[in-house]
Structures are given as C-alpha cells and as structure tokens.
C-alpha positions, 0 to 999 in steps of 0.5 A: 648539947648547947642551947647557943649557936654562938658563945663568946666569953671574955674576947679581947682585940687590940690594934697597937695601943688601941683596945677595940674589944675588952673582955666582951661576952655574947651568947646567941641562942640557936634559931634566934634573931639577936640584935647587936647595937652600939655607937660607931666605934663600940666594937660591933664590926670588930667582933663580927670580923673575928666571928667571920675569920677576918680578924684573929682574937687576942684572947678569950673563948668562942664556941659554935654550937657548943664546940670551941673554935679558933678562926684564922681565916674567913674560910675556917669560919665559913666551914662552920656555917657562918656567913656575913653581909658587910655594911660595905658591899663586897661586890664587883660592879663590872660583873653581872648580878649572877657572876657576883652571886656565884663568883666563888662557885662559877664552874662548880668544880668543872672547867666550863661554866654552865651560864644557863644554870648560873643565871637560873639559880641567881634569878631564883635566889633573887625572886625568893627575896621578892626582887625582880632583878635580871641576873644578866644585868651589870651590877654597877648599873643597879642602885645601891639598894638593889646591890644590897639585895644582891649581896643578901642573895649571895649570902643565902645561896651558901649553906649558912646556919649562922648569918651575920648582917651588918646594917643591911637596911641602911639604903632600903625603904620600908617595902624593901625592909618588909621583904627582907624581914619576911625572909629573915623570919623564914630563915629563922623558922628553918633553924638559921641563927641571925646576928643583926646589927643596925642603928635603926632602933625601931627595927630591933623591936620588929625583928629581934628576940634579944638585944645586946648593947656594947660600948667601948668594946665591952658588953653593957647589957642584954635586953628583952625587946618586949620589955624595953624602950628606945630611950632605954637602949639609947641610955645604955648606948651613949651613957646619957639621956637624949632629951630629944633626937630632933631639934625644934623646927625653924620657921622658914622665911617667905622667900624661895631659895630654890625653885624647880620648874618642870624638870625632866630627864627620862623615866626617872625624872618627870615633870618635877616641880617643887620649892625650898624657901630660905631657912627651910628643911624640905624632905624628899621621900619615896621608895627605892627607885622612885627617882629621888637621887636622880632629881638631886643629880640633875640639880647638882649638874651630874646628869643633864636634864632634857627640860626644865628650869632651876631658879636660885634666889629667884634668878634663873640659873644654868646648871650644865655641870657640877662646877656650874652648880657649885658656882651657883651656891649648890652643894651635895652630900651624896648617898654613898659617902665613901664612893662619891663624897670623900677620898678616904686615903686623903687627910681630913684637912684635904677632904675639907678643903678640896672644893675650895683650894683656890682660896688657899693657893696662889700661882698653884702653890697651896698656903698650908697655914691658911688651909690648916686654919680653915680645917680647924674652923670647920672642926670646931664649927661641926664638932668633928671628933678627930686626932689630927687634921693630917690623919686620913679620913678613914680613921674617923667614924662614919658620923664624923666622916659625914661631918667632914663631907658637909664641912667641904661644902660649908667651906664654899660659898654655897647656901643650898645643900642637898643631903642624900641619906645624911645619916646612913650608917651612923649611930644614934648619937651621931644622928642627933649631932647631924640633925642639930647641924642641919637645924642650925644651918636652917636657922642661918638661912640655908636652904636644905633638901633632905632625901632619906629612906627613914620616914621617921627622920623626915617627919622629925626633921623637915618643915615640909616634904614631897613624895615621889613615885616612879619618877614623879612627885605624887604629893606635898605634905605639911608638917601637920600632915606628915605621917608614915601612913600618908607618906606611904600612900603617896609613895606606893605606885598606883596600878590601873585596874585591869 
C-alpha cells in the first residue's frame, strides 16, 4: 500500500507551442497538508486542473492511492474522491446559498426538492466552518469573502479524501483564515489529504507539512517548512534574492490630498473621518465586513452617501456618481479585478484607454495610433509583461492584469487612487513590482488609499493606517505603532458586558 495519496511522475502539458508543464513530479503523503507555490504562470493551476480532470495530460503518470489513473473529465476525478476549490469562484450569484452548495444534488435523485432538508444541511455545513450565513440568502448579496466560504462549504459536503485549494484565503482577513485553518486541520485529522496553493508565504509555515516549489512548469524543490525560511522559498521561486519586498517609505507633504468628514451610509459607513496627504500611502484595515470597501465605493461615487463631505486638494467636491469622482481626479482599483476592474475579452490596449477614449478620438472616431502610443507609454512605465498590446487581457498573469487596471487610471488626470486588495491573487515577485509602483506614485505626489486583508502588507507599505470595525473607524496608527497585534485590537468588534 502506497504512503502517498497523490504520485505525479514526469507529467507534461502543452497548449499549442506553449509548454505549461514539462516533466513535473510531485508526491503528496496521505493525510498531509502539502503546499504548492510558484510565480504566476509557473504551472500550479494547470497541474491542479489535470488532477481535477479539467485538462488531460499529454504524458506522464498519475497515481491516486497507489492506483494509476487517467482523468478525462471532472467526474472521473470526483469519483476518485478529489475535490477542488478554484481561485475563481464557480458559483451562481442569483441562486441562494443553499442552492449553490447543493446545486448538483438538489433533488437527491427524486422529482421533488425537500427545501427544508437542503437549507438545514447547508446551514450545518456553514456553521461547521464557523460562519453564520443564512442558507436562504441570495449568494450575490454576500461579499466576495463570504462567497469564498460558501465555495469551501460546497466542497466539504462531498465525500472527498483529497481536497485541492487554490488561493482560498485571497480575500479573507486574519480571523476568517484562522477558522479556515482550524477546519483544514480537522479534515486532516480525519484522513483527508490537502493540496494547498497560496501566494501568502507566511501561511505555508502555519498550515503545511511539506512545500513544493515549481517554476516554469518544472519541479524546483521540496522543502520542509520546519527547516525553511521565506527568503529561501523566494529564492527558489524567482531564481534570485528579493533584497526587500517593500521599498523605503516616502515622506509625505504637509498638505491634504483627500479629507473625509462625517461620511455616513447605513450601518456599514458610520461617521467616517480621515485624511490622506499628498505623497502619502494610507492603509485601511479591518476584518471582512468591517465596511472598508463600502467606504471606497462612497468616495468613488458608486454608492451615494447620506451625509458627509469630501474635500479634494482642500476644496469641497460633489461626488454624486462615478463620473463626478473621475472628474475630481479620483481612481479606483477594485477588489474584484476580473469582475469590476477590467474586461478580460478586450485587448490590453483597450483596457488601458477605456477611461480616456475622449483623448484619442474626434467626432466619435478613435485615433488608433494615438491610442497605441498611450498604451506603449503605460507598458513601459509599469513594466507590463505582454506579447502585443492587441492581445486580450486574459492572456496576462494576474499581476500584469492588475498593472493594466492601474494603468487605466494613470492614463486619466487622477492624482488620488484607491487600491482595494491590490495584490490579491498575485505572486511574490509581482507583489514586489506592485509595491514599487505604489511607492513611486507616492514619490510623484499622488495620494493613495490602500485597503488590504494582509496586515503585513499594510505595515510594510503604508505611512499611516486607519482601522475599521462594524462600519466605524476605531483608531489611527502611525508607522511606529503599526503591529499586527495593535491592528487586531482595533479590528475585533467590542462586545458590551452582559
């Protein structure tokens, strides 16, 4: 009997002339949590899609619990007890939470649906994860983080003995991650084998029993987390030392770029007051559901606020729509890049210039040469790695897609940019590049508001930060005061003694 749940030997996969995987090998012990890490484009997702039957390997051998397998469909993989949670959620926003969890099992083989049973089973699955989400809630009404927990609950309702998680914590804050890890440990104790993909290096040391690094579609090395460091992993991933992930902090000017006074909108935005100076990077921290994204949406004119004032360059501005915010020089790189920040099927150039087409058109006719020159300028400025500007945005890695979304706003005349989860789903090499870009913008005098669930990111990048809890700002921390402990003390809701 094999000691391995998964044995992958010399597996290759090509897409036309592109080699996604070349003779890759991976052995995952039974009832272990095995981390898989590599830069975007390294081949992690391709390998997992082969394991889950979405792609068919070109060559090589795959064994599950000692038995050689040939997966040709997702069903054939599921029949061997393999479940996968993709980075991109596979859910239906117009259906209820319960319907999403049991979408392929609503009738239980019968012609009628027992909604009482379905809702009770869904509620139990969610409560087992420590999340109090009503099973009758429309999924689209939930935040991205809570949708992620529904996806995890959906996977756990299956009889899986091998669970693959691709970036499961990308939009989760620390307490939610703690709950997830607690449940993964429970599953491991029950004999479930877990393959865990993440760009958050600190998580690998908390959760994994082994770490495999892959690069350019090949296995680089397997590491013991007990005898490794983040620097060691980064060196194997990117092939070089990253001297410092975070650039030196810029000294901001003594002039407010943006000032928010008594901003209110329902329960999620209550009496918000803060300022961002010219050349300053200010962080906005808080748990999932604290109201951070809601504040950003109000500032950018997506949601109308009921009370409050917004001052830009010390002048009161009227923000009644997205267009009015853009005209005031405000840009937003949203939390959900692929749904809200970009159009994947359009070209890279079209995504860069979509907010500034008036600059490159006359009487409704676009000057394509001028548009191309603008795209090339942004490509060089942000060092966007691409084939051709006319290629679709979907051809780029997550980090380069994020650069394109940022380029869109830099093409406008905005000088204040809100970045909501700017490094979500990008690898450590791309993170360092994005941090450099943010720092360079601050040096040029931009004002930047960074919303992130990664506390280490906020501490390393920001001059100051504000912490939110239950729709209000609970504190402000200087660079010297910023620690994970201090942030969490302000982020956790205070409960009155009974």
